[in-house]
Backbone as CSV, one residue per row, in Angstrom:
resi,resn,N_x,N_y,N_z,CA_x,CA_y,CA_z,C_x,C_y,C_z
1,MET,35.205,7.677,20.011,34.555,7.281,18.706,33.141,7.770,18.657
2,THR,32.380,7.846,19.749,30.998,8.371,19.708,31.112,9.814,19.325
3,VAL,31.997,10.648,19.893,32.045,12.019,19.506,32.375,12.171,18.062
4,ASN,33.265,11.355,17.486,33.609,11.424,16.045,32.356,11.137,15.182
5,MET,31.588,10.090,15.595,30.433,9.696,14.837,29.314,10.702,14.957
6,GLU,29.221,11.403,16.110,28.267,12.412,16.205,28.607,13.578,15.417
7,GLU,29.911,13.939,15.303,30.406,15.008,14.406,30.082,14.582,12.941
8,SER,30.268,13.349,12.575,29.947,12.955,11.169,28.451,13.030,10.881
9,VAL,27.586,12.661,11.847,26.147,12.764,11.630,25.787,14.270,11.542
10,TYR,26.318,15.049,12.360,26.101,16.470,12.254,26.490,17.166,10.939
11,ALA,27.688,16.644,10.537,28.089,17.176,9.234,27.181,16.805,8.060
12,ALA,26.619,15.588,8.214,25.635,15.070,7.083,24.457,15.936,7.179
13,GLU,23.879,16.266,8.517,22.695,17.063,8.690,22.952,18.404,8.077
14,ASP,24.196,19.028,8.325,24.504,20.301,7.869,24.514,20.319,6.271
15,GLN,25.103,19.251,5.752,25.034,19.209,4.266,23.697,19.135,3.717
16,LEU,22.860,18.410,4.356,21.439,18.240,3.918,20.621,19.602,3.976
17,SER,20.890,20.359,5.053,20.250,21.677,5.224,20.693,22.626,4.175
18,ARG,21.892,22.481,3.608,22.412,23.347,2.597,22.167,22.807,1.195
19,GLY,21.419,21.742,1.104,21.123,21.222,-0.228,22.072,20.446,-0.892
20,LEU,23.212,20.068,-0.091,24.177,19.230,-0.748,23.822,17.749,-0.563
21,LEU,22.894,17.403,-1.386,22.226,16.108,-1.209,23.164,14.841,-1.355
22,LYS,23.968,14.837,-2.357,24.803,13.681,-2.652,25.882,13.696,-1.515
23,GLU,26.405,14.757,-1.100,27.370,14.791,0.007,26.744,14.329,1.239
24,ALA,25.505,14.815,1.460,24.860,14.426,2.855,24.580,12.925,2.798
25,HIS,24.159,12.401,1.622,23.888,10.932,1.556,25.164,10.137,1.905
26,SER,26.243,10.568,1.299,27.560,9.865,1.482,27.988,9.972,2.902
27,SER,27.907,11.071,3.594,28.385,11.329,4.929,27.571,10.506,5.921
28,ALA,26.195,10.521,5.679,25.311,9.858,6.507,25.581,8.345,6.482
29,LEU,25.762,7.825,5.202,26.064,6.341,5.003,27.346,5.977,5.684
30,HIS,28.403,6.896,5.584,29.655,6.556,6.254,29.422,6.539,7.761
31,ALA,28.598,7.462,8.333,28.431,7.546,9.796,27.679,6.370,10.371
32,ILE,26.621,5.947,9.673,25.776,4.839,10.279,26.481,3.433,10.266
33,LYS,27.486,3.362,9.437,28.203,2.095,9.322,28.878,1.802,10.675
34,SER,29.277,2.820,11.480,29.937,2.727,12.722,29.185,3.127,13.893
35,VAL,27.968,3.693,13.751,27.187,4.270,14.810,26.485,3.082,15.530
36,GLN,26.481,3.158,16.915,25.806,2.114,17.663,24.682,2.801,18.482
37,ASP,24.822,4.100,18.845,23.797,4.765,19.601,22.503,4.923,18.845
38,PRO,21.360,4.509,19.335,20.094,4.532,18.600,19.737,5.891,18.088
39,GLN,19.977,6.938,18.919,19.553,8.318,18.530,20.346,8.800,17.286
40,LEU,21.777,8.499,17.391,22.601,8.868,16.273,22.298,8.030,15.046
41,LEU,21.981,6.811,15.225,21.490,5.931,14.059,20.314,6.489,13.388
42,ALA,19.375,6.901,14.295,18.116,7.557,13.737,18.317,8.749,12.913
43,ARG,19.248,9.556,13.357,19.547,10.802,12.801,20.303,10.564,11.480
44,GLY,21.182,9.609,11.402,21.909,9.181,10.174,20.970,8.747,9.100
45,TYR,20.123,7.811,9.511,19.192,7.318,8.505,18.144,8.317,8.067
46,SER,17.860,9.174,9.054,16.910,10.354,8.622,17.513,11.194,7.503
47,VAL,18.878,11.432,7.533,19.517,12.192,6.522,19.451,11.460,5.226
48,LEU,19.688,10.098,5.242,19.719,9.372,4.066,18.334,9.400,3.382
49,ILE,17.326,9.174,4.232,15.974,9.170,3.669,15.517,10.468,3.155
50,GLN,15.828,11.559,3.844,15.411,12.870,3.328,16.247,13.338,2.094
51,ALA,17.523,12.974,2.014,18.325,13.297,0.873,17.680,12.621,-0.370
52,ASP,17.358,11.374,-0.247,16.809,10.638,-1.318,15.398,11.147,-1.735
53,PHE,14.614,11.556,-0.671,13.312,12.079,-0.873,13.331,13.433,-1.682
54,GLN,14.291,14.211,-1.323,14.397,15.473,-2.091,14.927,15.272,-3.547
55,CYS,15.364,14.047,-3.798,15.652,13.683,-5.229,14.512,12.894,-5.829
56,ASN,13.341,12.891,-5.154,12.162,12.166,-5.546,12.399,10.692,-5.669
57,LYS,13.157,10.129,-4.644,13.504,8.768,-4.632,13.265,8.138,-3.310
58,LEU,12.755,6.977,-3.241,12.677,6.198,-1.908,13.924,5.400,-1.706
59,THR,14.360,5.632,-0.450,15.535,4.957,-0.012,15.379,3.400,-0.100
60,ASP,16.231,2.687,-0.773,16.244,1.243,-0.804,16.933,0.763,0.479
61,LEU,16.244,0.332,1.490,16.797,-0.001,2.765,17.633,-1.279,2.755
62,GLU,17.241,-2.250,1.978,17.830,-3.572,1.995,19.374,-3.543,1.803
63,PRO,19.791,-2.943,0.634,21.336,-2.887,0.528,22.049,-2.112,1.495
64,ILE,21.313,-1.072,2.036,22.029,-0.153,3.095,22.137,-1.003,4.316
65,LEU,21.066,-1.689,4.728,21.226,-2.559,5.885,22.307,-3.567,5.766
66,GLN,22.393,-4.166,4.531,23.435,-5.196,4.434,24.781,-4.593,4.439
67,GLN,25.080,-3.358,3.879,26.344,-2.686,3.987,26.701,-2.293,5.383
68,CYS,25.675,-2.010,6.185,26.015,-1.487,7.597,26.002,-2.558,8.624
69,GLY,25.519,-3.812,8.192,25.440,-4.827,9.154,24.298,-4.678,10.067
70,HIS,23.265,-4.190,9.593,22.008,-3.941,10.449,20.893,-4.798,9.985
71,LYS,19.973,-5.089,10.948,18.753,-5.819,10.632,17.602,-4.856,10.587
72,LEU,16.565,-5.195,9.854,15.448,-4.312,9.604,14.867,-3.851,10.999
73,HIS,14.666,-4.917,11.865,13.982,-4.607,13.242,14.870,-3.926,14.151
74,GLN,16.127,-3.726,13.837,16.997,-2.854,14.600,16.884,-1.345,14.411
75,LEU,16.162,-0.951,13.309,16.043,0.399,12.978,15.122,0.989,14.059
76,PRO,15.590,2.200,14.460,14.693,2.896,15.483,13.394,3.175,14.861
77,VAL,12.286,3.324,15.696,10.950,3.488,15.192,10.819,4.777,14.435
78,PRO,11.421,5.856,14.895,11.373,7.096,14.039,11.828,7.016,12.644
79,THR,12.835,6.080,12.506,13.441,5.861,11.174,12.381,5.168,10.293
80,ILE,11.819,4.124,10.761,10.975,3.381,9.949,9.638,4.166,9.740
81,LEU,9.210,5.013,10.584,8.052,5.898,10.474,8.325,6.855,9.341
82,LEU,9.547,7.464,9.336,9.931,8.547,8.437,9.928,7.740,6.982
83,TRP,10.592,6.627,6.893,10.617,5.932,5.681,9.229,5.474,5.212
84,GLY,8.418,5.132,6.094,7.091,4.794,5.627,6.250,5.931,5.095
85,VAL,6.420,7.047,5.811,5.674,8.280,5.364,6.084,8.728,3.986
86,VAL,7.446,8.693,3.706,7.989,8.934,2.491,7.522,8.032,1.354
87,ALA,7.575,6.712,1.698,7.082,5.729,0.732,5.606,6.025,0.270
88,VAL,4.779,6.334,1.254,3.414,6.676,0.974,3.309,7.927,0.075
89,GLU,4.038,8.862,0.469,4.094,10.209,-0.246,4.451,10.006,-1.658
90,LEU,5.501,9.140,-1.995,5.946,8.913,-3.270,5.039,7.794,-4.070
91,GLY,4.072,7.412,-3.386,3.132,6.388,-4.086,3.704,5.085,-4.108
92,GLU,4.677,4.649,-3.275,5.355,3.359,-3.354,4.625,2.435,-2.311
93,THR,3.284,2.190,-2.676,2.397,1.498,-1.743,2.864,0.041,-1.476
94,ALA,3.217,-0.675,-2.545,3.601,-2.041,-2.459,4.872,-2.175,-1.568
95,ALA,5.818,-1.331,-1.795,7.083,-1.316,-0.967,6.788,-0.976,0.458
96,ALA,5.965,-0.138,0.682,5.600,0.341,2.083,4.909,-0.842,2.838
97,ARG,4.019,-1.442,2.022,3.249,-2.535,2.797,4.275,-3.746,3.063
98,ALA,5.061,-3.976,2.117,5.997,-5.188,2.298,7.015,-4.862,3.460
99,THR,7.644,-3.633,3.496,8.637,-3.278,4.412,8.146,-3.183,5.668
100,LEU,7.039,-2.346,5.887,6.432,-2.186,7.251,5.867,-3.406,7.763
101,GLY,5.220,-4.278,6.848,4.720,-5.582,7.337,5.863,-6.387,7.917
102,LYS,7.009,-6.456,7.248,8.118,-7.206,7.737,8.709,-6.697,9.040
103,TYR,8.707,-5.294,9.120,9.144,-4.701,10.314,8.400,-5.046,11.577
104,VAL,6.988,-4.927,11.479,6.208,-5.175,12.522,6.211,-6.616,12.929
105,THR,6.291,-7.452,11.894,6.480,-8.983,12.155,7.689,-9.305,12.853
106,ASP,8.867,-8.705,12.430,10.136,-8.988,13.030,10.266,-8.447,14.474
107,ILE,9.699,-7.328,14.772,9.862,-6.808,16.123,8.942,-7.586,17.061
108,SER,7.838,-8.261,16.514,6.995,-9.009,17.442,7.562,-10.442,17.667
109,SER,8.421,-10.873,16.775,8.981,-12.326,16.848,10.358,-12.304,17.539
110,VAL,10.945,-11.092,17.589,12.304,-11.074,18.276,12.138,-10.876,19.770
111,GLY,12.661,-11.711,20.483,12.508,-11.598,21.965,13.285,-10.393,22.442
112,GLY,12.670,-9.731,23.565,13.297,-8.586,24.102,13.042,-7.262,23.516
113,VAL,12.315,-7.220,22.391,11.945,-5.986,21.709,10.562,-5.438,22.334
114,SER,10.690,-4.312,22.976,9.439,-3.705,23.482,9.377,-2.262,23.079
115,LEU,8.433,-1.820,22.358,8.325,-0.486,22.016,7.678,0.392,23.036
116,ALA,8.156,1.614,23.101,7.551,2.667,23.938,6.017,2.787,23.528
117,ARG,5.293,3.235,24.393,3.877,3.336,24.162,3.456,4.188,23.008
118,GLU,4.168,5.383,22.902,3.962,6.295,21.801,4.454,5.737,20.480
119,ASP,5.592,4.964,20.624,6.107,4.444,19.289,5.201,3.295,18.752
120,ALA,4.606,2.456,19.712,3.725,1.409,19.280,2.507,1.988,18.678
121,MET,1.959,3.167,19.203,0.784,3.758,18.740,1.072,4.384,17.342
122,ALA,2.161,5.186,17.153,2.512,5.714,15.876,2.680,4.770,14.801
123,LEU,3.445,3.644,15.047,3.660,2.599,14.128,2.421,1.889,13.687
124,SER,1.608,1.588,14.689,0.310,0.835,14.422,-0.693,1.671,13.604
125,ARG,-0.690,2.889,13.907,-1.559,3.870,13.155,-1.104,3.937,11.664
126,LEU,0.188,4.106,11.516,0.711,4.257,10.149,0.414,2.967,9.341
127,TYR,0.744,1.811,9.909,0.681,0.497,9.249,-0.757,0.171,8.933
128,ALA,-1.552,0.184,9.987,-2.907,-0.470,9.915,-3.898,0.580,9.467
129,VAL,-4.066,1.765,10.062,-5.048,2.648,9.768,-4.858,3.301,8.397
130,GLN,-3.596,3.900,8.267,-3.371,4.699,7.045,-2.945,3.881,5.866
131,LEU,-2.030,2.894,6.041,-1.604,2.166,4.864,-2.541,0.987,4.576
132,LEU,-2.720,0.086,5.517,-3.704,-1.029,4.998,-5.115,-0.604,4.911
133,GLY,-5.542,0.405,5.726,-6.948,0.855,5.560,-7.219,1.849,4.591
134,SER,-6.794,3.069,4.918,-6.981,4.241,3.951,-6.465,4.160,2.534
135,ILE,-5.338,3.510,2.455,-4.613,3.527,1.137,-4.841,2.188,0.352
136,CYS,-4.714,1.047,1.032,-4.913,-0.257,0.406,-6.336,-0.747,0.506
137,HIS,-7.125,-0.125,1.332,-8.537,-0.484,1.428,-8.649,-2.012,1.899
138,ASP,-7.671,-2.519,2.562,-7.779,-3.818,3.169,-8.114,-3.753,4.631
139,PHE,-9.320,-3.310,4.845,-9.858,-3.059,6.218,-9.878,-4.295,7.099
140,ALA,-10.171,-5.442,6.518,-10.331,-6.669,7.270,-8.983,-7.067,7.764
141,ALA,-7.844,-6.947,6.921,-6.477,-7.254,7.306,-6.057,-6.260,8.508
142,ALA,-6.344,-5.111,8.193,-5.920,-4.015,9.293,-6.647,-4.300,10.595
143,ALA,-7.959,-4.636,10.656,-8.631,-4.849,11.821,-8.150,-6.109,12.489
144,ALA,-7.883,-7.269,11.724,-7.347,-8.432,12.339,-6.025,-8.183,12.903
145,TRP,-5.141,-7.365,12.377,-3.815,-7.079,12.937,-3.839,-6.306,14.219
146,LEU,-4.778,-5.382,14.222,-4.916,-4.506,15.448,-5.570,-5.337,16.521
147,GLU,-6.548,-6.203,16.201,-7.110,-6.981,17.259,-6.184,-8.041,17.813
148,GLY,-5.086,-8.374,16.968,-4.084,-9.213,17.484,-3.013,-8.568,18.321
149,GLY,-3.212,-7.296,18.547,-2.278,-6.559,19.410,-1.427,-5.510,18.755
150,GLY,-1.504,-5.510,17.388,-0.665,-4.480,16.651,0.745,-4.571,16.944
151,ALA,1.382,-3.401,17.180,2.808,-3.303,17.453,3.014,-3.230,18.896
152,GLY,2.307,-4.077,19.755,2.493,-3.977,21.097,1.516,-2.996,21.814
153,LEU,0.252,-2.906,21.314,-0.656,-1.916,21.784,-1.374,-2.311,23.123
154,SER,-1.727,-1.306,23.921,-2.469,-1.599,25.054,-3.947,-1.821,24.598
155,GLU,-4.850,-2.274,25.431,-6.252,-2.473,25.060,-6.837,-1.105,24.729
156,GLU,-6.561,-0.133,25.531,-7.087,1.239,25.140,-6.623,1.728,23.846
157,GLN,-5.378,1.460,23.433,-4.889,1.922,22.183,-5.457,1.099,21.108
158,GLN,-5.742,-0.141,21.296,-6.410,-1.037,20.267,-7.688,-0.472,19.986
159,GLU,-8.539,-0.163,20.990,-9.827,0.355,20.818,-9.875,1.638,20.065
160,LEU,-9.005,2.551,20.306,-8.874,3.811,19.694,-8.526,3.661,18.196
161,LEU,-7.569,2.787,17.881,-7.231,2.637,16.472,-8.270,1.900,15.745
162,LEU,-8.950,0.924,16.312,-9.979,0.202,15.655,-11.094,1.237,15.264
163,LEU,-11.358,2.169,16.181,-12.370,3.177,15.948,-11.978,4.081,14.767
164,GLU,-10.685,4.475,14.722,-10.166,5.205,13.590,-10.331,4.512,12.318
165,LEU,-9.993,3.172,12.461,-10.036,2.356,11.184,-11.529,2.305,10.801
166,GLU,-12.460,2.120,11.623,-13.868,2.103,11.214,-14.301,3.384,10.610
167,GLU,-13.800,4.590,11.160,-14.080,5.837,10.627,-13.579,5.994,9.170
168,ALA,-12.340,5.461,9.046,-11.630,5.624,7.619,-12.496,4.783,6.690
169,GLU,-12.946,3.619,7.013,-13.762,2.881,6.141,-15.099,3.542,5.815
170,GLU,-15.729,4.191,6.800,-16.890,4.960,6.483,-16.666,6.093,5.546
171,VAL,-15.514,6.861,5.767,-15.178,7.863,4.779,-15.011,7.307,3.368
172,MET,-14.271,6.187,3.264,-14.078,5.605,1.910,-15.425,5.241,1.229
173,GLN,-16.342,4.637,2.027,-17.629,4.313,1.506,-18.513,5.538,1.104
174,GLU,-18.410,6.607,1.940,-19.118,7.801,1.538,-18.519,8.444,0.283
175,GLU,-17.191,8.429,0.098,-16.577,8.905,-1.096,-16.974,8.153,-2.391
176,ARG,-17.014,6.781,-2.176,-17.442,5.910,-3.267,-18.861,6.243,-3.714
177,LEU,-19.808,6.420,-2.615,-21.165,6.690,-2.930,-21.341,7.990,-3.610
178,ALA,-20.477,8.998,-3.175,-20.588,10.331,-3.750,-20.101,10.222,-5.179
179,ASP,-19.035,9.508,-5.536,-18.562,9.311,-6.860,-19.614,8.605,-7.727
180,TRP,-20.234,7.647,-7.210,-21.374,6.913,-7.917,-22.512,7.884,-8.158
181,ALA,-22.930,8.672,-7.267,-24.004,9.557,-7.540,-23.650,10.717,-8.432
182,ALA,-22.433,11.129,-8.450,-21.930,12.139,-9.434,-21.925,11.659,-10.832
183,THR,-21.440,10.352,-10.928,-21.327,9.750,-12.239,-22.784,9.597,-12.918
184,HIS,-23.649,9.086,-12.095,-25.066,8.917,-12.626,-25.766,10.145,-12.798
185,ALA,-25.479,11.233,-11.937,-26.150,12.517,-12.303,-25.657,13.179,-13.590
186,ALA,-24.332,12.977,-13.795,-23.830,13.448,-15.079,-24.437,12.759,-16.256
187,ALA,-24.596,11.419,-16.090,-25.186,10.571,-17.169,-26.564,11.041,-17.402
188,ALA,-27.346,11.287,-16.451,-28.675,11.669,-16.502,-28.819,13.014,-17.109
189,ALA,-27.951,13.956,-16.697,-28.026,15.285,-17.269,-27.721,15.253,-18.798
190,ASP,-26.852,14.408,-19.217,-26.518,14.267,-20.575,-27.714,13.733,-21.359
191,HIS,-28.420,12.757,-20.759,-29.603,12.195,-21.372,-30.717,13.239,-21.449
192,ASP,-30.867,13.971,-20.401,-31.997,14.951,-20.486,-31.707,16.145,-21.403
193,SER,-30.455,16.460,-21.678,-30.159,17.576,-22.615,-30.297,17.128,-23.997
194,ALA,-30.434,15.936,-24.367,-30.592,15.432,-25.845,-32.079,15.622,-26.123
195,PRO,-32.388,16.345,-27.274,-33.887,16.505,-27.605,-34.453,15.055,-28.069
196,PRO,-35.749,14.884,-27.748,-36.427,13.630,-28.223,-36.377,13.546,-29.768
197,PRO,-36.634,12.375,-30.318,-36.614,12.201,-31.785,-37.455,13.116,-32.501
198,THR,-38.711,13.281,-31.941,-39.668,14.002,-32.705,-39.262,15.497,-32.813
199,ALA,-38.798,16.087,-31.695,-38.288,17.445,-31.595,-37.052,17.629,-32.558
200,ALA,-36.213,16.675,-32.556,-35.066,16.750,-33.431,-35.516,16.809,-34.886
201,ALA,-36.432,15.995,-35.167,-36.866,15.852,-36.626,-37.493,17.268,-36.931
202,ALA,-38.341,17.809,-36.009,-38.999,19.053,-36.270,-37.948,20.171,-36.468
203,THR,-36.874,20.164,-35.632,-35.873,21.125,-35.735,-35.125,21.064,-37.084
204,ALA,-34.892,19.847,-37.446,-34.128,19.633,-38.772,-34.946,20.056,-39.907
205,ALA,-36.326,19.965,-39.786,-37.203,20.160,-40.959,-37.559,21.739,-41.112
206,ASP,-37.132,22.548,-40.029,-37.555,23.946,-40.101,-37.065,24.651,-41.356
207,GLY,-35.987,24.260,-41.952,-35.438,24.928,-43.145,-35.829,24.302,-44.438
208,LEU,-36.685,23.287,-44.375,-37.023,22.510,-45.559,-38.237,23.153,-46.231
209,GLY,-38.418,22.830,-47.490,-39.599,23.232,-48.236,-40.829,22.441,-47.910
210,PRO,-42.041,22.832,-48.477,-43.311,22.063,-47.974,-43.216,20.606,-48.328
211,THR,-42.689,20.198,-49.486,-42.759,18.863,-49.882,-41.770,17.975,-49.038
212,LEU,-40.496,18.520,-48.779,-39.570,17.820,-47.947,-40.013,17.746,-46.475
213,LYS,-40.709,18.795,-46.051,-41.210,18.810,-44.685,-42.203,17.639,-44.485
214,ALA,-43.027,17.519,-45.494,-44.132,16.497,-45.473,-43.434,15.147,-45.389
215,ALA,-42.383,14.966,-46.176,-41.682,13.709,-46.341,-41.032,13.396,-45.016
216,ALA,-40.431,14.436,-44.426,-39.700,14.219,-43.141,-40.645,13.804,-42.038
217,ALA,-41.882,14.441,-42.009,-42.911,14.139,-40.976,-43.355,12.775,-41.134
218,ALA,-43.546,12.311,-42.481,-44.029,11.042,-42.710,-43.013,9.914,-42.636
219,GLY,-41.747,10.376,-42.554,-40.623,9.435,-42.475,-40.400,8.684,-43.881
220,GLY,-40.969,9.215,-44.887,-40.918,8.548,-46.151,-39.847,9.248,-47.053
221,GLU,-40.019,8.961,-48.363,-39.144,9.554,-49.341,-39.939,10.404,-50.262
222,VAL,-39.189,11.459,-50.869,-39.894,12.312,-51.778,-40.005,11.648,-53.121
223,GLU,-41.187,11.736,-53.621,-41.451,11.055,-55.014,-40.943,12.026,-56.145
């Protein structure tokens, strides 16, 4: 059975590489319904996500998980990382925050789930530093989550990601300050380029006759 499923996953990958997106999606979905091996599962979901992405669409995980009898926290970390990156790329910020937030909550609440060191680091960086921090600008929530251990971070990893988060916040503040300065500089330039009222009046009066010039200078009416 494993050999057959591996062949099915390979066929889906081959279809994806040849641009047969609909066929690749169908083959991958068929394969992951029976796959148990984590690596094959990750490869199958990867085909699904990439096929949808090439159609400018974010894979809706919930119905697929239901069809396949999977739980969100059972998805391999590379799968949820790929999905999260695609969600961010497509501007699906709300969906990314909700799904990744549920994933990291579920894996921390389910007993016996322990992520590899590099997986914990990659997932925590994507969720806290990039999504919550750089994109959503919710730096307080990101810092609180990292300080609480993130996705099973070591103390050294926590310190490193908190430093990255702090740097991301500084970059955001610098960008906002630069935007503010540019806006005010443009407004000041527009103001300086407008001639003062007296100069404007003089310019407008250049083509007038003596009587109208006198009236314009006095601000009165011609009798």
